[in-house]
N, C-alpha and C positions, 0 to 999 in steps of 0.2 A: 581862632578855635584851637584848642590844645589837643594834640595827639599824643597818646601814650599815657603812662601813669602820672598822677599828680604827686609831686614831691614837695615835702615841707619839713622844715627843721624847727627848733625852738631856741629862744634866747633865754638862757639861764642866768644872765647877769644879775638878776634880782634875787638869786638864790645861791649865794657863795658858800653857804654852809649846808646845802641840801644833803639829806641822808635818804638813801633808798634801802628798804628792807623787804626781802622776800621771806615769806613764812610758809611752812607746810605742815599739815596734819595728815597722818597716814594711819589708817585702821590696819592693825595686824591681825585682828580677828573680830568677830561680832561683839565680843566682850568690850571692845574699845568704843563702841557706839555712844555710851553715855558721856565719856570724857570728850570725845569728838564733838558731840552736839553741844556740850556746855561751853567749850572754848569757841566753837564755830558760831554759836548764837551770839555770844558776846562780841566777837570781832565783826560779825555781820551787822550788829547794831550800830556800828561806827558811821554807817551811811546816814542814819537819822540824826545822830548827835555827835558830830566829829569833835574830837578834843582839840584844844589849842595847839596849833602848829601842824596838824595833819592837813596836808595839801590834797591828797588823793588816796583812795583806797579801792582796790580792784580785786575781785575774786575770780579764780578759774580752776579747772580740773586738770590734773596730770593723768589721772586714771580713775576708775570707779571708786577706789579706796584712798585717793590722795588729793586733797584740796589744797590749792595754793592761794596765797594772798600777797599782793604787792602794794606796798605803801610808800608814799613820798612824804617826808617830814621836812619842815622848814630848817630844822637844826637838831643836833643831838640833845641839847637840854630839853627841848619840847618832847622828844621821844622818851627820854628818861623820866620826865615828870609824869607822863601818861603811864608808864609802866609801874611807877611806885605808888599809885593811888588807885582807889576803887573806880571802876569795876575791874580793871586789869589785874591788880594785885590779888584779888580774890580768885579769879580764874586760875592764875598762875600757881598760887599756893595749893589750890584744890588739885590741879593737874600734877604737881610734883608729889603730893601726898599719895595719889593713886592714879597713874596714867592709864590703868585698866587696859593694857595692851594697845595703847594708842601712841604712835610715834609723833614727835614734834621736832621741827628744826627751824632755824632762821639764819639768814646771812645778811649782814649790813655792809653797805658801801657808802663811804662818805666822800663828798666832793672836796672837803677840807683835807682829805688824806686818811688812809687807813680802811681796812676791811676786817670783819670778824665773823665768826660763825659759832653756833651751838647745835648739837644734835642730841636729842634725848629719846632713848628707847626706840631708835630706828632699827629696822630689820637688816638693812644693808646701807653701805655708804651712799650718800647723795650729795650733789653740789660739790663744793670745794672739798668735802670729805672724801671724794673719790681719788684725789691726787695729793692732797696736803697731809703731812704727818699728823696723826692725832695728838692731842694734848689734853690733860685733865683740866677741867674748868674749876680750878681751885685757886686759893691765894690771889695773886694779882690778876688771875684770869677768871675770877668768879663772876663778874658782871660784864654785860655787853659793852657798857661805856668804858670800863677799864680795858677790856680787850681791844677795843677800837682805838683808844688813846695810845696804848702801848704799841700797837701796830703802826700808827701814824708816826710815832716818835722814832721807831726803828727804821721806817722808810726815809724819814728826814735825815737821820744820822748816816744812813748808807749813801744817800745823795750828796751830803756834805763831804763825806770821806772820799767819794768819787769825783768831787769838784764840780758837780752839776746840780747844785741845790736850786730848787725853783726860786724865783725872786718873789719877795713878799709884796 
């Protein structure tokens, strides 16, 4: 008979390129409700029809006006393919055209190296935006995949320069 809490870990060996993304939608006023519901409905529908490469999708609340979503993707190419086609591309274009006082953010963490984030129309810094210097999301920092790849390359270069590069 076991006494105390049950402890369990996971074996991620089958997921060397795992990508974890945290997303948030935050209503800044009631005017944000249509944009919030449009994106939220679309992302909520992923439970019924998960795209190729999506391993898990979970929703939670940070507050009455701030919904969170955590997704686990097999790899970055799967995530990028999903974001570039319907229905995601439609929600995203609509949101960027008129966020209607709704804030959006995401942060991506890659097992293969690199982290990146984007914050759009947020009323105050959140997540990594609370401590990391802001940078315009233009040029080589325009897309999530590009930001993630640049960060991974910078981290590898720093490790190599310090002589502690991870073995391949």
